[in-house]
N, C-alpha and C positions, 0 to 999 in steps of 0.2 A: 552833804558829806556822805561818802560811800560807807558801807557797813564794815569794810576792812579797816577803816580808820577808827572804828570804835569796837574792835574785838574785845570780848569780855575778858578783863585782865585782873580782876580781883574776885575772890570767892564770894563776898557778900553780894556784889553786883551780879555775879553769875546766877546766884540762887533766885534773884528776882526777875532777871530779864533774859538770860541766855536762850536765844531762839524761841522765845515765847513759850517755853515749856515743851517744845517738840521733842520727839524721841531722839536718842543719840544718833549721830550720823552713821551711815552705813560702813564707814571705814573702820571696821572693828576686826580684831584678830579672828582668823578662821579656825577650823577644827584642830589644826596641828600647832597653832601659835604658842601654846603653853609649853611646848617641848623645846623652845628656843631660849635657853637660859642666858645667853649673852646679849640679846637684843634689848636695848634700853639702858644698858649699863654705861657708865662713863669709863674713861681710860684708867688703866691700872694706877695704883698709888705711885707717885713720883714721876709720872709721865703725863704730859698734857695731851688732850685729845688731838691737838694740831700735829703732834709728833707721833703719837702711838697708834692712831686710828686711820683707816683708809676712808677718809671723809669725803673725798671728791666724788660727785655723782648727783643723781636726781633723787629727790624725796617728795612724797606726796601724802595727802590725807585730806580730810574734811574738817576745817576749823570752824568753831562756832561763829555765828553772826547774829547781831542784835535784831535784825529785821527780816531774816530769811532762814530757811532750814539749815544752811551751812555754806561754807565757801570751799569748793573743791580746789585745793591749792597744790601746785607743783613748783618746787624750788630746785634749781640746778646750781651746785657750787662747783666752780672750775678751779683747777690747780693754779691758774694765774691770778686768782683773787677777784674774779668777776662772777656775777650770778645772773641767771634769768629766772623770772617768776611769772607764773600764770595763775589767774584767779577766776574761777567760774562761780557766779552767784546763783545758787540753785533756785529754780523757779522764778528768777528775775531776768536772766539774760541767756540766750542760747550761745553766745559767743564769749569766751573768756577774755578778761583784761590781762594784758601782759606788760611787763617792764623789765629793765635790766640795769646793771650798774656794777659798782665795786662793793666788796665787803672787807671788813677788817676783823682781827681777832682781839679779844680782850687780853690784858697783861698775863693772865693765867693760861692762855691758850686753850680755854675750855668753851668759849662762846664766840659765835660770829655775829657781827652787827652789819645788817644790810643797809647800805646807803640808798634810801628810797626817797620818793617825793612826798611820802607821808609826813604828817606833822611830827611824828616821833619815829626814830629808827626802830627797825624790827630786830629783836635779839633772840637768838636761838642757841641753846646749849647743845653741844655736839656729843652724842653718845654712839655706842656701837650700832651702826645701821639705823640711826634715828636722830631727828632733830626735835628738841623740846622747845616749843614756843613759850617764852618767859613772860611773866607779868610785868607790870610797870615798875616794880621794885627789883626786877632782875631775878625773880625766884620762879622755880617750877610750880605749876599748879598741881595740887595733890588731891587725894581722895577719889571719889567716884567720877569726877570730871577730868581726871588726869589724862586718860586715853584720848580725849577729844583735842588735846593740845600737842599731839605727837604726829610728826611727819616721818614716814618710814621710807627707807632707802630702796630704790629699785635694784633688783638683782637679775642675773641671767640664769637660765636653765636650758641647756642644749637638749635636754630630753624632750622638751615640748616646743622649743622655738626652732624656726627654720624648717618646719615640716608642714605638710598639708594634712588636715584632719577632716574626716568626713563624718557628719552627724548621722548616728544610727539609732539614737533614742532621745526623746525629749519629754521630761516630766513622767518618766516611766512608760511612755508609749513608743513602740518601735517606729522608726521611719523607714518605710519600705521603698525599694527601688521603683522609680516611676511614679511615686506619690505626688510629686510636684514638678513644676516646669524644669527646674534644675536641681542638681545635688546641693544640699546645704553644706558648706565647707568653711573651715576656719584656718587661717594661717597667722602665726605670730612672728613678726619680722624683728629680729633682735637688733639689726643695724639702726633702725629708726624708732623702735618701740611702737610699731603700728600693728594693730590687728586688722586683718582684711579677709575678704572672702565673699561668699554668697549666702543669702538667707533662705534660698530655695526659689526666689523670684528676683530680687534686686541685689546688686553688689553693695558692699558696705566697707568702711574703713574708719579707724579712729584709734586713739591712744589706749594702751594697756600698761599695767605695771605688775611685775612679779616681786613679791616681798618675802621676808623670812617666814618660815613655817609653811611653805607652799601656799601662801596667800596670793590671790590674783584679783585685780579689779580692772574694769573697762570704763573708759571715759563716757560721760553722759552725752557729749556732743559728737556722736557718730554721724558720719556723712553717709547717706543712703540714696541710691538712685530711685527714680519715681516711676518705674514701669508697673503697669497693672497686670495682675495674673488672675486666672479664674478663682483660685483659692489662696487667700492671703493669710490663712490661720497659722500655717507653719512659720511663715515669716514673722508674724506678730509675736508668736511664742519664742522664737529664736532671739529676737531683739530684746524682749522682756527678760529672758533668761540671762543675757549678758549683763544686764543692769543689776541683777539680784545675786549672782554668785560671788563668793568671797574666798574660795580656796579650791584647790585641785588635787587630784591623785592620778597616778599612772599605775595600772595593774601589772601583774607579772606577765600578762599576755600582751602588754603594750597598748591597752585601751586608756584613753584620756577621759577622766570624769571631771566635770565642773560642778561644784557643790556649793551649798549655802550652809554654814555652820556645820552641825553634826547630822543634818537631815539626809535623806536619801539623795543620791545624785540627781541634779536637775537636768543634766545632759551628758550623754556618752558619745565619744567619737572613736573611730578607728583610723589608724594611719593610712595614708594614701587617698584615693578617691579622685 
């Protein structure tokens, strides 16, 4: 039985077995997340989430797993009552499992129920820009573990999407012209939510997600070409950086910084290139 069929859904069981005591998944709020007071709230009193919220769209996060570090999960809810789901079992498989089907709302219009092939249907309470994975009793997980059961909605940001960004600094070290075979560049394509570009040697592409609080994450299953270059250190650092950052900022001068928590920027980009 796959581990998504035995997601930890009650607090006592969680304390004993969730992910074997591993560290919380990387899908955590970034430096600016605490400034977003509406995210995670339910619909206003007297209005159901189904009516009051802009719930259609894609949501993602890393859900706990009983036998792996976590399940990188993406769920898309469509206006026509259908869904698509992708689940990548971290450290178990390089390829995500996918399924699709129909979903229904509960009578209160606050929770969606995914009609899946699992033994038990998956229930999610719909909040403002967030889905809360509910336990077997239909309740939200609370306490220190609550953040691990939230999938956050993907947002758009035209300030950084649809543009070409040239890497000029990596982990505090400047990237000089002519330092590598090619310029290291990054493009975020809003139409299909794909990050693409060049690492300074090879081309790459893979999913990304922008979320409230200027948070950003890049998929673990990036596709990278396999050309060999004399110096692969910049490429290695570039790809490693993409897996570690969780938020971004844009300076008054138009420079894009990719950051992790409140630490110094891990990478800086200038527009163009």
